[in-house]
C-alpha positions as CSV (number, residue, x, y, z in Angstrom):
1,M,28.8,114.2,80.0
2,K,28.1,111.0,81.8
3,T,30.8,108.9,83.4
4,I,31.2,105.4,82.0
5,Q,33.2,102.4,83.0
6,V,36.2,101.5,81.0
7,L,37.9,98.1,80.9
8,K,40.7,98.8,78.5
9,V,42.1,95.6,76.9
10,V,45.8,95.2,77.9
11,V,47.1,92.6,75.5
12,L,50.6,92.8,76.8
13,A,49.6,91.2,80.1
14,M,48.2,88.3,78.3
15,F,51.0,87.4,75.9
16,I,53.7,88.0,78.5
17,L,53.0,84.4,79.6
18,F,54.4,83.0,76.4
19,T,58.1,82.3,75.7
20,I,58.6,82.4,71.9
21,S,61.8,81.8,70.1
22,C,61.8,83.0,66.5
23,K,64.2,82.6,63.7
24,K,64.9,85.3,61.1
25,N,62.3,85.2,58.3
26,K,61.7,87.0,55.0
27,D,58.5,88.7,56.0
28,S,60.1,92.0,57.1
29,P,63.3,93.2,55.3
30,V,65.0,96.1,57.0
31,P,67.5,97.7,54.5
32,P,69.9,100.3,55.6
33,T,68.1,103.6,55.2
34,A,69.7,107.0,54.7
35,C,67.1,109.5,56.0
36,N,66.8,113.1,57.1
37,L,63.4,114.1,58.4
38,G,62.9,117.2,60.5
39,A,65.3,119.9,61.6
40,G,68.2,118.7,63.7
41,N,68.8,122.2,65.0
42,H,65.3,122.6,66.6
43,P,65.7,125.0,69.6
44,N,64.2,122.4,71.9
45,R,66.2,119.5,70.5
46,N,68.0,118.8,73.8
47,N,64.6,118.3,75.6
48,Y,63.3,116.1,72.9
49,Q,66.4,114.0,72.9
50,R,65.7,113.2,76.5
51,I,62.6,111.3,75.4
52,I,64.7,109.0,73.3
53,D,67.4,108.7,76.0
54,N,64.7,107.7,78.6
55,F,63.6,104.8,76.4
56,M,67.1,103.7,75.5
57,N,68.0,103.7,79.2
58,A,64.9,101.4,79.8
59,G,66.3,98.9,77.3
60,A,64.3,99.8,74.2
61,A,65.2,98.0,71.0
62,G,64.5,101.1,68.9
63,V,62.4,104.3,69.3
64,S,61.4,106.9,66.8
65,V,60.2,110.3,67.9
66,T,58.8,113.3,66.0
67,V,57.8,116.6,67.5
68,I,55.9,119.3,65.6
69,S,55.9,122.7,67.2
70,P,55.5,126.3,66.1
71,E,59.4,126.4,65.9
72,G,59.6,123.5,63.4
73,T,59.6,119.8,63.1
74,W,62.2,117.5,64.9
75,S,62.5,113.8,64.1
76,A,65.1,111.4,65.5
77,C,65.7,107.8,66.6
78,G,67.6,105.6,68.9
79,G,68.4,101.9,68.9
80,K,68.1,99.4,66.1
81,A,65.7,98.6,63.3
82,N,67.1,95.1,63.3
83,I,69.1,93.9,66.3
84,E,70.4,90.7,64.7
85,D,71.9,92.5,61.7
86,N,72.9,95.6,63.7
87,I,70.9,98.0,61.5
88,D,70.3,101.4,63.2
89,L,66.8,102.7,63.3
90,T,66.3,105.9,61.2
91,P,63.4,108.3,60.9
92,C,62.5,106.8,57.5
93,H,62.1,103.3,58.9
94,T,58.5,102.3,59.4
95,L,56.8,100.5,62.3
96,R,53.4,99.2,63.1
97,I,51.3,101.8,64.9
98,G,48.8,99.5,66.5
99,S,45.6,101.2,67.7
100,I,46.7,104.6,66.5
101,T,45.2,103.1,63.3
102,K,41.8,103.7,65.0
103,V,42.2,107.5,64.5
104,F,42.7,107.0,60.8
105,T,39.6,104.8,60.7
106,A,37.5,107.3,62.6
107,A,38.7,110.1,60.3
108,T,37.8,108.1,57.3
109,I,34.3,107.4,58.6
110,L,33.8,111.1,59.2
111,K,35.0,111.9,55.7
112,L,32.5,109.4,54.3
113,Q,29.7,111.0,56.3
114,E,30.7,114.4,54.8
115,E,30.3,112.8,51.3
116,G,26.9,111.4,52.1
117,V,28.0,107.8,51.9
118,L,26.9,107.1,55.5
119,N,25.9,108.7,58.8
120,I,27.4,107.9,62.2
121,K,23.9,107.7,63.6
122,D,23.1,104.8,61.2
123,K,22.9,101.3,62.6
124,I,25.8,99.2,61.3
125,N,23.4,96.6,59.9
126,K,22.3,99.1,57.3
127,Y,25.6,98.3,55.6
128,I,26.9,95.0,57.0
129,P,24.9,92.0,55.9
130,G,22.8,89.9,58.3
131,S,25.1,86.9,57.6
132,I,27.5,88.7,59.9
133,T,25.4,90.9,62.2
134,D,23.0,88.1,63.1
135,H,25.8,86.2,64.7
136,I,27.2,89.1,66.8
137,A,25.4,90.1,69.9
138,N,24.2,93.8,69.7
139,A,25.3,94.1,66.1
140,N,21.8,94.6,64.8
141,D,21.2,97.4,67.3
142,V,24.4,99.5,67.6
143,T,25.2,102.6,65.6
144,I,28.4,103.5,63.8
145,E,29.0,106.1,66.5
146,Q,28.7,103.6,69.3
147,C,31.4,101.5,67.6
148,L,33.6,104.6,67.3
149,N,33.5,105.4,71.0
150,H,33.3,101.8,72.3
151,T,29.9,102.1,73.8
152,S,28.5,99.3,71.7
153,G,28.9,96.6,74.3
154,I,30.2,94.3,71.5
155,R,32.8,92.0,73.0
156,D,36.5,92.1,72.0
157,Y,37.7,89.3,69.7
158,L,41.2,89.4,71.2
159,D,40.8,86.9,74.0
160,Q,43.3,84.4,75.4
161,N,42.5,81.7,72.8
162,V,43.0,84.1,69.9
163,I,46.3,85.4,71.3
164,S,47.5,81.9,71.8
165,G,46.6,81.1,68.2
166,I,48.5,84.0,66.9
167,L,51.6,83.2,68.9
168,N,51.4,79.6,68.0
169,K,51.1,80.5,64.3
170,Q,47.6,78.9,64.0
171,I,46.1,82.3,63.1
172,I,47.9,83.9,60.2
173,K,46.8,87.3,58.8
174,Y,43.1,86.9,59.3
175,S,40.9,89.5,57.6
176,A,38.6,91.7,59.5
177,E,35.6,89.5,58.8
178,E,37.5,86.3,59.7
179,N,38.5,87.8,63.0
180,L,34.9,88.8,63.7
181,K,33.9,85.1,63.6
182,F,35.7,84.7,67.0
183,I,32.8,86.5,68.6
184,Y,30.0,84.8,66.7
185,D,27.2,83.7,69.0
186,K,28.8,85.0,72.2
187,S,27.2,87.3,74.6
188,A,27.7,91.1,74.6
189,Y,29.3,93.0,77.5
190,F,26.2,95.1,78.0
191,S,23.3,96.7,76.1
192,P,24.3,99.4,73.5
193,G,25.0,102.8,75.2
194,K,24.9,101.4,78.7
195,G,28.7,101.4,79.4
196,M,32.0,101.4,77.7
197,I,34.6,98.6,77.1
198,Y,37.5,99.1,74.7
199,S,36.9,96.5,72.1
200,N,39.0,96.0,68.9
201,A,36.0,94.3,67.3
202,N,34.3,97.7,67.1
203,Y,36.9,98.8,64.6
204,L,36.7,95.6,62.6
205,L,33.0,96.2,62.3
206,L,33.8,99.8,61.1
207,S,36.2,98.4,58.6
208,T,33.4,96.1,57.4
209,V,31.0,99.1,57.2
210,I,33.5,101.0,55.0
211,K,33.8,98.0,52.8
212,Y,30.1,97.5,52.2
213,A,29.2,101.2,52.1
214,T,31.8,102.0,49.4
215,G,32.2,98.7,47.6
216,K,36.0,99.0,48.1
217,N,38.7,97.4,50.3
218,A,38.7,99.4,53.6
219,F,42.4,99.8,53.4
220,D,42.1,101.4,50.0
221,V,39.4,103.8,51.3
222,V,41.7,105.0,54.1
223,T,44.5,105.5,51.6
224,E,42.2,107.4,49.2
225,K,40.6,109.6,51.9
226,I,43.5,110.2,54.4
227,I,46.9,108.9,53.4
228,R,47.2,110.1,49.8
229,P,45.7,113.6,50.3
230,L,48.0,114.3,53.2
231,Q,51.0,112.9,51.2
232,L,51.9,110.5,54.0
233,Q,54.7,108.9,52.0
234,N,55.8,106.6,54.8
235,T,52.3,105.3,55.7
236,S,50.8,102.0,54.4
237,A,47.3,100.6,54.8
238,S,47.9,97.3,53.0
239,T,48.6,93.7,53.4
240,E,51.9,94.3,51.6
241,L,54.9,94.9,53.9
242,P,57.1,97.8,53.0
243,G,60.8,97.1,52.7
244,T,61.4,99.8,55.4
245,L,59.4,98.0,58.1
246,T,61.6,97.2,61.1
247,R,61.8,94.0,63.0
248,C,60.0,94.0,66.3
249,Y,60.9,92.6,69.7
250,H,59.4,91.7,73.1
251,D,61.0,91.0,76.4
252,V,58.9,87.9,77.0
253,D,60.7,86.8,80.2
254,N,61.1,90.3,81.6
255,N,64.9,89.8,81.8
256,G,66.1,92.5,79.5
257,I,66.5,90.2,76.5
258,M,64.5,91.2,73.5
259,K,63.2,88.3,71.4
260,D,62.1,88.8,67.8
261,F,58.3,89.0,67.6
262,T,57.9,90.2,64.0
263,Y,55.9,87.2,62.9
264,A,53.3,87.7,65.7
265,D,52.6,91.3,64.7
266,N,52.4,90.5,61.0
267,N,50.0,87.6,61.7
268,A,47.9,89.6,64.3
269,V,47.1,92.7,62.2
270,G,48.4,91.8,58.7
271,G,45.1,90.7,57.2
272,V,42.8,92.6,54.9
273,G,40.9,95.4,56.5
274,A,42.6,95.2,59.9
275,L,41.6,98.8,60.8
276,D,41.8,98.1,64.5
277,G,45.6,98.2,64.3
278,G,47.0,97.3,60.9
279,I,48.5,100.5,59.6
280,I,52.3,100.8,59.2
281,S,53.9,104.3,59.4
282,N,56.7,106.2,61.1
283,S,56.6,108.9,63.8
284,Y,57.0,111.6,61.2
285,D,53.9,110.7,59.3
286,V,51.9,109.9,62.4
287,A,52.7,113.3,63.9
288,K,51.9,115.0,60.6
289,F,48.6,113.3,60.4
290,M,47.5,114.1,64.0
291,E,48.5,117.7,63.7
292,A,46.6,118.0,60.4
293,L,43.5,116.3,61.8
294,L,43.3,118.3,65.0
295,T,43.9,121.6,63.4
296,G,41.1,121.2,60.9
297,K,43.1,120.2,57.8
298,V,41.5,116.7,57.3
299,I,37.8,116.9,58.1
300,S,35.3,119.7,58.5
301,P,34.9,121.7,61.7
302,A,31.6,120.0,62.3
303,S,33.1,116.5,61.8
304,L,36.0,117.4,64.1
305,A,33.6,118.5,66.7
306,Q,31.9,115.1,66.5
307,M,35.2,113.3,66.9
308,E,35.9,115.5,69.9
309,T,32.6,114.7,71.6
310,F,34.2,113.0,74.7
311,T,32.7,110.9,77.4
312,D,34.2,110.8,80.9
313,I,36.3,107.8,81.9
314,D,35.9,106.4,85.4
315,P,39.5,106.6,86.7
316,S,38.9,103.7,89.1
317,N,38.9,101.4,86.1
318,L,42.3,102.5,84.8
319,P,45.7,101.3,85.9
320,D,47.6,103.7,88.2
321,D,50.0,104.9,85.4
322,L,47.0,105.9,83.2
323,K,44.9,107.8,85.7
324,Y,45.5,110.9,83.6
325,Y,43.5,109.4,80.7
326,K,40.3,111.3,81.2
327,Q,37.9,110.9,78.2
328,Y,37.3,109.0,75.0
329,G,35.7,110.4,71.9
330,L,35.3,109.0,68.4
331,G,38.6,107.3,67.9
332,L,40.4,109.9,70.1
333,M,41.7,109.8,73.7
334,K,41.8,112.9,75.9
335,I,44.3,113.1,78.6
336,E,45.4,115.7,81.2
337,T,49.2,116.2,81.5
338,D,51.2,118.5,83.7
339,Q,51.4,120.7,80.5
340,G,47.7,120.7,80.0
341,T,45.2,118.8,77.8
342,A,46.4,116.5,75.1
343,I,44.4,114.6,72.5
344,G,45.4,111.6,70.5
345,H,45.7,107.8,70.9
346,D,47.9,105.0,72.1
347,G,49.0,102.0,70.1
348,H,50.0,98.5,71.2
349,V,50.3,95.3,69.1
350,Y,52.8,92.7,70.3
351,G,56.3,94.1,69.9
352,F,55.3,97.5,68.6
353,I,54.0,100.2,71.0
354,G,53.6,103.9,70.8
355,K,51.4,107.0,71.2
356,V,50.7,110.3,69.4
357,F,49.2,113.3,71.1
358,Y,48.5,117.0,70.2
359,L,48.6,119.7,72.9
360,P,46.2,122.4,71.6
361,V,47.3,125.2,73.8
362,Q,50.9,125.0,72.9
363,K,50.2,123.7,69.4
364,V,52.7,120.9,69.9
365,T,52.4,117.3,68.5
366,V,54.5,114.4,69.7
367,A,54.6,110.9,68.1
368,I,56.5,108.1,69.7
369,L,56.8,104.6,68.1
370,L,58.9,101.7,69.5
371,N,59.7,98.4,67.9
372,G,60.2,96.6,71.2
373,C,58.0,96.1,74.2
374,S,58.9,95.4,77.8
375,S,57.5,96.3,81.2
376,K,60.2,99.0,81.5
377,T,59.6,100.6,78.1
378,T,55.9,100.5,78.6
379,A,56.3,102.3,81.9
380,V,58.3,105.1,80.2
381,L,55.7,105.3,77.5
382,N,52.8,105.6,80.0
383,D,54.6,108.1,82.3
384,K,52.7,111.4,82.3
385,G,56.0,113.1,83.0
386,M,57.2,112.3,79.5
387,F,55.2,115.3,78.2
388,N,57.3,117.6,80.4
389,N,60.3,117.0,78.0
390,L,58.4,118.8,75.3
391,F,58.9,122.2,76.9
Protein backbone atom coordinates (compact mmCIF):
# COMPACT_ATOMS: atom_id res chain seq x y z
CA MET A 1 0.00 0.00 0.00
CA LYS A 2 1.35 3.40 -0.90
CA THR A 3 1.65 6.25 1.56
CA ILE A 4 -0.40 9.29 0.68
CA GLN A 5 -0.67 12.74 2.14
CA VAL A 6 -3.73 13.65 4.13
CA LEU A 7 -4.91 17.16 4.83
CA LYS A 8 -8.03 16.48 6.86
CA VAL A 9 -10.49 19.35 6.95
CA VAL A 10 -10.94 20.58 10.48
CA VAL A 11 -14.04 22.72 10.37
CA LEU A 12 -13.95 23.46 14.08
CA ALA A 13 -10.82 25.57 13.80
CA MET A 14 -12.53 27.73 11.23
CA PHE A 15 -15.80 28.50 12.88
CA ILE A 16 -14.28 29.02 16.33
CA LEU A 17 -13.62 32.58 15.11
CA PHE A 18 -17.29 33.41 15.14
CA THR A 19 -19.34 34.50 18.12
CA ILE A 20 -22.96 33.64 17.50
CA SER A 21 -25.86 34.32 19.82
CA CYS A 22 -28.99 32.34 18.97
CA LYS A 23 -32.51 32.47 20.21
CA LYS A 24 -34.64 29.38 20.70
CA ASN A 25 -36.40 28.41 17.48
CA LYS A 26 -38.87 25.81 16.32
CA ASP A 27 -36.63 23.80 14.04
CA SER A 28 -35.60 21.25 16.65
CA PRO A 29 -38.14 20.25 19.32
CA VAL A 30 -36.75 18.11 22.12
CA PRO A 31 -39.59 16.43 24.01
CA PRO A 32 -39.00 14.56 27.25
CA THR A 33 -38.26 11.00 26.20
CA ALA A 34 -38.65 7.86 28.31
CA CYS A 35 -36.20 5.35 26.96
CA ASN A 36 -34.43 2.14 27.88
CA LEU A 37 -31.96 0.86 25.30
CA GLY A 38 -29.26 -1.63 26.20
CA ALA A 39 -28.67 -3.57 29.39
CA GLY A 40 -27.99 -1.46 32.46
CA ASN A 41 -26.38 -4.45 34.19
CA HIS A 42 -23.63 -5.04 31.61
CA PRO A 43 -20.58 -6.54 33.40
CA ASN A 44 -18.36 -3.73 32.07
CA ARG A 45 -20.82 -0.94 32.83
CA ASN A 46 -18.51 0.81 35.30
CA ASN A 47 -15.76 1.08 32.69
CA TYR A 48 -18.21 2.33 30.08
CA GLN A 49 -19.61 4.91 32.48
CA ARG A 50 -16.12 6.41 32.73
CA ILE A 51 -16.39 7.41 29.08
CA ILE A 52 -19.47 9.49 29.86
CA ASP A 53 -17.90 10.86 33.05
CA ASN A 54 -14.80 12.01 31.17
CA PHE A 55 -16.91 14.00 28.73
CA MET A 56 -19.07 15.52 31.45
CA ASN A 57 -15.96 16.51 33.42
CA ALA A 58 -14.78 18.28 30.25
CA GLY A 59 -17.96 20.35 30.17
CA ALA A 60 -19.99 18.45 27.58
CA ALA A 61 -23.55 19.60 26.95
CA GLY A 62 -24.69 16.02 26.44
CA VAL A 63 -23.13 12.71 25.43
CA SER A 64 -24.69 9.45 24.25
CA VAL A 65 -22.64 6.24 24.38
CA THR A 66 -23.42 2.71 23.24
CA VAL A 67 -21.14 -0.30 23.48
CA ILE A 68 -21.89 -3.64 21.83
CA SER A 69 -19.76 -6.51 23.13
CA PRO A 70 -20.07 -10.31 23.29
CA GLU A 71 -21.58 -9.82 26.77
CA GLY A 72 -24.40 -7.60 25.53
CA THR A 73 -25.33 -4.04 24.63
CA TRP A 74 -24.99 -1.06 26.96
CA SER A 75 -26.39 2.38 26.16
CA ALA A 76 -26.44 5.43 28.42
CA CYS A 77 -26.21 9.21 28.40
CA GLY A 78 -25.06 12.18 30.41
CA GLY A 79 -25.99 15.84 30.28
CA LYS A 80 -28.81 17.62 28.51
CA ALA A 81 -30.70 17.31 25.25
CA ASN A 82 -31.83 20.90 25.77
CA ILE A 83 -29.93 23.08 28.22
CA GLU A 84 -32.39 25.97 28.20
CA ASP A 85 -35.38 23.78 29.05
CA ASN A 86 -33.37 21.48 31.35
CA ILE A 87 -34.27 18.31 29.41
CA ASP A 88 -32.02 15.35 30.17
CA LEU A 89 -30.43 13.52 27.27
CA THR A 90 -31.66 9.92 26.94
CA PRO A 91 -30.51 7.06 24.69
CA CYS A 92 -33.60 7.56 22.50
CA HIS A 93 -32.84 11.19 21.71
CA THR A 94 -31.26 11.64 18.29
CA LEU A 95 -28.27 13.70 17.20
CA ARG A 96 -26.60 14.62 13.94
CA ILE A 97 -23.79 12.17 13.23
CA GLY A 98 -21.75 14.33 10.85
CA SER A 99 -19.27 12.48 8.67
CA ILE A 100 -20.23 9.10 10.13
CA THR A 101 -22.86 9.56 7.41
CA LYS A 102 -20.09 8.76 4.93
CA VAL A 103 -20.04 5.13 6.08
CA PHE A 104 -23.76 4.83 5.29
CA THR A 105 -23.09 6.41 1.89
CA ALA A 106 -20.22 4.06 1.08
CA ALA A 107 -22.22 0.99 2.14
CA THR A 108 -25.09 2.13 -0.09
CA ILE A 109 -22.74 2.51 -3.06
CA LEU A 110 -21.43 -1.02 -2.51
CA LYS A 111 -24.99 -2.37 -2.28
CA LEU A 112 -25.82 -0.71 -5.60
CA GLN A 113 -22.72 -2.28 -7.11
CA GLU A 114 -23.89 -5.71 -5.92
CA GLU A 115 -27.21 -5.07 -7.66
CA GLY A 116 -25.51 -4.13 -10.92
CA VAL A 117 -26.68 -0.51 -10.79
CA LEU A 118 -23.12 0.86 -10.90
CA ASN A 119 -19.47 -0.12 -10.48
CA ILE A 120 -17.02 1.71 -8.27
CA LYS A 121 -14.49 1.62 -11.11
CA ASP A 122 -16.88 3.72 -13.24
CA LYS A 123 -16.13 7.37 -13.78
CA ILE A 124 -18.68 9.54 -12.03
CA ASN A 125 -19.53 11.33 -15.28
CA LYS A 126 -21.14 8.10 -16.46
CA TYR A 127 -24.00 9.06 -14.14
CA ILE A 128 -23.69 12.75 -13.34
CA PRO A 129 -24.57 15.04 -16.26
CA GLY A 130 -21.98 17.27 -17.88
CA SER A 131 -23.87 20.33 -16.72
CA ILE A 132 -22.32 19.52 -13.33
CA THR A 133 -19.07 17.67 -14.06
CA ASP A 134 -17.90 20.11 -16.73
CA HIS A 135 -17.70 22.79 -14.03
CA ILE A 136 -15.76 20.75 -11.44
CA ALA A 137 -12.05 20.16 -11.95
CA ASN A 138 -11.25 16.41 -12.20
CA ALA A 139 -14.93 15.44 -12.21
CA ASN A 140 -14.81 14.07 -15.76
CA ASP A 141 -11.82 11.88 -14.89
CA VAL A 142 -12.35 10.51 -11.38
CA THR A 143 -13.98 7.21 -10.47
CA ILE A 144 -16.57 6.47 -7.82
CA GLU A 145 -13.84 4.64 -5.90
CA GLN A 146 -11.59 7.72 -5.88
CA CYS A 147 -14.42 9.77 -4.40
CA LEU A 148 -15.00 7.11 -1.75
CA ASN A 149 -11.38 7.16 -0.55
CA HIS A 150 -10.70 10.88 -1.10
CA THR A 151 -8.04 10.36 -3.76
CA SER A 152 -10.02 12.28 -6.39
CA GLY A 153 -8.20 15.57 -5.88
CA ILE A 154 -11.55 17.37 -6.00
CA ARG A 155 -11.48 20.36 -3.69
CA ASP A 156 -13.70 20.66 -0.64
CA TYR A 157 -16.68 22.98 -0.82
CA LEU A 158 -16.44 23.85 2.88
CA ASP A 159 -14.15 26.85 2.81
CA GLN A 160 -14.16 29.97 4.95
CA ASN A 161 -16.72 31.75 2.76
CA VAL A 162 -19.20 28.87 2.90
CA ILE A 163 -18.80 28.48 6.64
CA SER A 164 -19.36 32.21 7.10
CA GLY A 165 -22.48 31.99 4.95
CA ILE A 166 -23.87 29.18 7.07
CA LEU A 167 -23.17 30.94 10.34
CA ASN A 168 -24.57 34.22 9.04
CA LYS A 169 -27.74 32.44 7.83
CA GLN A 170 -27.10 33.26 4.16
CA ILE A 171 -26.81 29.56 3.28
CA ILE A 172 -29.86 27.63 4.42
CA LYS A 173 -30.20 23.88 3.83
CA TYR A 174 -28.57 23.79 0.40
CA SER A 175 -28.94 20.53 -1.52
CA ALA A 176 -25.95 18.44 -2.54
CA GLU A 177 -26.00 19.91 -6.04
CA GLU A 178 -26.35 23.47 -4.76
CA ASN A 179 -23.34 23.03 -2.49
CA LEU A 180 -21.29 21.61 -5.36
CA LYS A 181 -21.65 24.95 -7.14
CA PHE A 182 -19.25 26.42 -4.59
CA ILE A 183 -16.40 24.56 -6.31
CA TYR A 184 -17.48 25.29 -9.88
CA ASP A 185 -14.59 26.42 -12.08
CA LYS A 186 -12.04 26.21 -9.27
CA SER A 187 -8.80 24.25 -9.46
CA ALA A 188 -8.37 20.72 -8.12
CA TYR A 189 -5.92 19.86 -5.37
CA PHE A 190 -4.04 17.37 -7.57
CA SER A 191 -4.59 14.94 -10.43
CA PRO A 192 -6.82 11.94 -9.66
CA GLY A 193 -5.01 9.24 -7.69
CA LYS A 194 -1.92 11.36 -7.02
CA GLY A 195 -2.60 12.12 -3.37
CA MET A 196 -5.31 12.34 -0.76
CA ILE A 197 -7.19 15.23 0.75
CA TYR A 198 -10.32 14.67 2.80
CA SER A 199 -13.02 16.49 0.84
CA ASN A 200 -16.71 16.59 1.69
CA ALA A 201 -17.43 17.38 -1.96
CA ASN A 202 -16.53 13.78 -2.81
CA TYR A 203 -19.54 12.55 -0.90
CA LEU A 204 -21.85 15.16 -2.38
CA LEU A 205 -20.77 13.83 -5.76
CA LEU A 206 -21.49 10.27 -4.57
CA SER A 207 -24.92 11.42 -3.45
CA THR A 208 -25.45 12.82 -6.94
CA VAL A 209 -24.25 9.54 -8.50
CA ILE A 210 -26.83 7.67 -6.42
CA LYS A 211 -29.55 10.07 -7.51
CA TYR A 212 -28.86 9.76 -11.24
CA ALA A 213 -28.02 6.04 -11.17
CA THR A 214 -31.27 5.10 -9.42
CA GLY A 215 -33.61 7.93 -10.37
CA LYS A 216 -34.40 8.40 -6.68
CA ASN A 217 -33.58 10.85 -3.92
CA ALA A 218 -30.25 9.70 -2.46
CA PHE A 219 -31.63 9.92 1.08
CA ASP A 220 -34.43 7.54 0.06
CA VAL A 221 -31.93 5.07 -1.39
CA VAL A 222 -29.88 4.99 1.83
CA THR A 223 -33.10 4.40 3.74
CA GLU A 224 -34.13 1.61 1.37
CA LYS A 225 -30.76 -0.16 1.25
CA ILE A 226 -29.41 0.34 4.77
CA ILE A 227 -31.66 1.97 7.36
CA ARG A 228 -34.87 0.01 6.80
CA PRO A 229 -33.35 -3.50 6.39
CA LEU A 230 -31.37 -3.08 9.61
CA GLN A 231 -34.45 -1.70 11.40
CA LEU A 232 -32.57 1.39 12.55
CA GLN A 233 -35.67 2.92 14.09
CA ASN A 234 -33.89 6.00 15.43
CA THR A 235 -32.08 6.88 12.19
CA SER A 236 -33.25 9.40 9.63
CA ALA A 237 -31.88 10.29 6.19
CA SER A 238 -34.29 13.09 5.37
CA THR A 239 -34.77 16.83 5.32
CA GLU A 240 -37.48 16.38 7.95
CA LEU A 241 -36.30 16.84 11.53
CA PRO A 242 -37.43 14.16 14.00
CA GLY A 243 -39.03 15.40 17.19
CA THR A 244 -36.34 13.58 19.18
CA LEU A 245 -33.48 15.64 17.72
CA THR A 246 -31.55 17.44 20.45
CA ARG A 247 -30.42 21.01 20.47
CA CYS A 248 -26.71 21.42 19.81
CA TYR A 249 -24.14 23.73 21.32
CA HIS A 250 -20.68 25.14 20.77
CA ASP A 251 -18.24 26.81 23.14
CA VAL A 252 -17.46 29.56 20.64
CA ASP A 253 -15.36 31.69 22.99
CA ASN A 254 -13.57 28.75 24.63
CA ASN A 255 -14.76 29.93 28.05
CA GLY A 256 -16.90 26.97 29.09
CA ILE A 257 -20.16 28.58 28.00
CA MET A 258 -22.12 26.53 25.46
CA LYS A 259 -24.08 28.61 22.95
CA ASP A 260 -26.97 27.14 20.96
CA PHE A 261 -25.77 26.27 17.46
CA THR A 262 -28.76 24.23 16.31
CA TYR A 263 -29.57 26.51 13.40
CA ALA A 264 -26.04 26.20 11.99
CA ASP A 265 -26.10 22.40 11.93
CA ASN A 266 -29.55 22.28 10.37
CA ASN A 267 -28.57 24.78 7.68
CA ALA A 268 -25.19 23.18 7.01
CA VAL A 269 -26.29 19.58 6.39
CA GLY A 270 -30.08 19.82 6.34
CA GLY A 271 -30.52 19.96 2.57
CA VAL A 272 -31.58 17.25 0.12
CA GLY A 273 -28.93 14.60 -0.48
CA ALA A 274 -26.41 15.86 2.09
CA LEU A 275 -24.68 12.50 2.30
CA ASP A 276 -21.45 14.07 3.46
CA GLY A 277 -22.91 14.57 6.93
CA GLY A 278 -26.70 14.85 6.99
CA ILE A 279 -27.92 11.68 8.74
CA ILE A 280 -29.56 11.91 12.17
CA SER A 281 -29.34 8.97 14.57
CA ASN A 282 -28.42 7.95 18.10
CA SER A 283 -25.45 6.06 19.48
CA TYR A 284 -27.51 2.86 19.74
CA ASP A 285 -28.37 2.75 16.04
CA VAL A 286 -24.92 3.92 14.93
CA ALA A 287 -23.25 1.15 16.93
CA LYS A 288 -25.76 -1.39 15.61
CA PHE A 289 -25.05 -0.30 12.03
CA MET A 290 -21.27 -0.41 12.35
CA GLU A 291 -21.29 -3.80 14.07
CA ALA A 292 -23.58 -5.20 11.37
CA LEU A 293 -21.53 -3.72 8.54
CA LEU A 294 -18.15 -4.94 9.73
CA THR A 295 -19.38 -8.43 10.63
CA GLY A 296 -20.77 -9.07 7.16
CA LYS A 297 -24.48 -8.48 7.78
CA VAL A 298 -24.97 -5.55 5.40
CA ILE A 299 -22.92 -6.14 2.26
CA SER A 300 -21.24 -9.19 0.73
CA PRO A 301 -17.77 -10.36 1.82
CA ALA A 302 -16.36 -9.15 -1.51
CA SER A 303 -17.91 -5.72 -1.04
CA LEU A 304 -16.66 -5.48 2.54
CA ALA A 305 -13.18 -6.40 1.34
CA GLN A 306 -13.35 -3.47 -1.06
CA MET A 307 -14.45 -1.11 1.70
CA GLU A 308 -11.54 -2.36 3.79
CA THR A 309 -8.96 -1.73 1.09
CA PHE A 310 -6.95 0.80 3.05
CA THR A 311 -4.28 3.26 2.03
CA ASP A 312 -1.60 4.39 4.45
CA ILE A 313 -1.88 7.86 5.93
CA ASP A 314 1.27 9.93 6.35
CA PRO A 315 1.29 10.70 10.10
CA SER A 316 3.26 13.90 9.55
CA ASN A 317 0.10 15.41 8.09
CA LEU A 318 -2.08 14.62 11.10
CA PRO A 319 -2.47 16.64 14.31
CA ASP A 320 -0.67 15.20 17.32
CA ASP A 321 -3.82 13.81 18.94
CA LEU A 322 -4.73 11.84 15.80
CA LYS A 323 -1.37 10.22 15.02
CA TYR A 324 -2.95 6.85 15.73
CA TYR A 325 -5.20 7.24 12.68
CA LYS A 326 -3.28 5.03 10.26
CA GLN A 327 -5.32 4.34 7.09
CA TYR A 328 -8.40 5.30 5.08
CA GLY A 329 -10.51 2.91 3.00
CA LEU A 330 -13.83 3.35 1.20
CA GLY A 331 -15.67 5.46 3.76
CA LEU A 332 -13.80 3.83 6.65
CA MET A 333 -10.97 4.94 8.92
CA LYS A 334 -8.51 2.45 10.40
CA ILE A 335 -6.78 3.35 13.64
CA GLU A 336 -4.36 1.66 16.05
CA THR A 337 -5.33 1.92 19.71
CA ASP A 338 -3.66 0.51 22.82
CA GLN A 339 -6.26 -2.27 22.54
CA GLY A 340 -5.46 -3.03 18.90
CA THR A 341 -6.92 -2.16 15.52
CA ALA A 342 -10.26 -0.36 15.27
CA ILE A 343 -12.27 0.48 12.14
CA GLY A 344 -14.94 3.14 11.83
CA HIS A 345 -15.29 6.89 11.30
CA ASP A 346 -15.37 10.25 13.05
CA GLY A 347 -18.14 12.80 12.67
CA HIS A 348 -18.04 16.57 13.11
CA VAL A 349 -20.58 19.17 12.07
CA TYR A 350 -20.77 22.42 14.09
CA GLY A 351 -22.16 21.59 17.50
CA PHE A 352 -22.39 17.81 17.01
CA ILE A 353 -19.29 15.61 17.21
CA GLY A 354 -18.77 11.88 17.59
CA LYS A 355 -17.17 8.65 16.48
CA VAL A 356 -17.97 4.99 16.02
CA PHE A 357 -15.38 2.21 15.89
CA TYR A 358 -15.36 -1.58 15.83
CA LEU A 359 -12.48 -3.56 17.35
CA PRO A 360 -12.46 -6.84 15.38
CA VAL A 361 -10.25 -8.88 17.73
CA GLN A 362 -12.42 -8.20 20.78
CA LYS A 363 -15.65 -7.95 18.73
CA VAL A 364 -16.52 -4.71 20.52
CA THR A 365 -18.21 -1.67 18.96
CA VAL A 366 -18.36 1.76 20.59
CA ALA A 367 -20.39 4.74 19.39
CA ILE A 368 -20.08 8.16 21.00
CA LEU A 369 -22.21 11.14 20.00
CA LEU A 370 -22.15 14.60 21.57
CA ASN A 371 -24.49 17.54 21.09
CA GLY A 372 -21.90 20.11 22.15
CA CYS A 373 -18.44 20.95 20.90
CA SER A 374 -15.53 22.60 22.67
CA SER A 375 -11.77 22.26 22.64
CA LYS A 376 -11.97 20.18 25.82
CA THR A 377 -14.64 17.76 24.63
CA THR A 378 -12.87 17.38 21.29
CA ALA A 379 -9.66 16.52 23.14
CA VAL A 380 -11.47 13.80 25.10
CA LEU A 381 -13.04 12.44 21.91
CA ASN A 382 -9.68 12.34 20.11
CA ASP A 383 -7.80 10.78 23.04
CA LYS A 384 -6.58 7.31 22.11
CA GLY A 385 -6.81 6.34 25.77
CA MET A 386 -10.60 6.49 25.56
CA PHE A 387 -10.59 3.00 24.06
CA ASN A 388 -8.95 1.63 27.23
CA ASN A 389 -12.24 2.18 29.06
CA LEU A 390 -13.83 -0.52 26.93
CA PHE A 391 -11.92 -3.28 28.72
